[in-house]
N, C-alpha and C positions, 0 to 999 in steps of 0.2 A: 527690896533691895540689898538686901545680907544675901540672899541668893546668889544676884549679879555680881557682888563681889567674891564671892567662893568660884565661881565661876570664871571670871578674870585670873583669880588667883590659879586655878586650877588649868588654865590656857597658856598662864606664862612659866608654870613648871614644864608643862608639857613640851612648849617649844622651847626651855633652856636646856631641855635633856637632848635634843636632835643642834648638830651641830651646822646641818645646811638652813636651818634656819631662825639665825641670829636675825636674818633682816626684819621678820616677821616680830620678833620678840622687843625691838626698839620701834617696830609700829604701835604694837599692842602697849607698851610703856608711854607714848606720845598721846594714843588715846585715853590711856588711863590719867594721866594728869589733865591733858582738856576736860575730860567726865568730871574730876575732881574741880575743878577751877568754876565749871558750869553749876553745879551741885554747891560750891560756896556762894557764887554770885545769888543765884536764885534765892538761897537762904537768906541772903543778905538782902534780897530786893524784898521777901517778902513781909520782913520784919519792916522794914520803910514804909511799903503799902499800908500793912496795918494800922503802924502808927501815925501814919496820914488820915488814913479812916477813922481811927480814934478820934482825931483833933478833929478833924470835921463836923462828926457827928457830935462833940463836946462842943462846937460852937454853935451848931443849928440848936440843939438843945438850950444854951442860954439865950438866945435869940427870940427860941419860942417861950420861956419863962420869963422873960422881961416885957415879950411884946402885949403878954395876953392882959 
């Protein structure tokens, strides 16, 4: 992951030096923003899924304990 961010930073720096690559810099920034949004969303969904799974397993454990 860190390697990907370093590559993106190097890419942005290289495009910033070139005057005829301004459109590419804008596209790279958009891609970086979308990537950051996706990473944030996946992290939040992961937390929610883990919480849901934990809740379900606790409920099933309590049902098994009282039903025995």
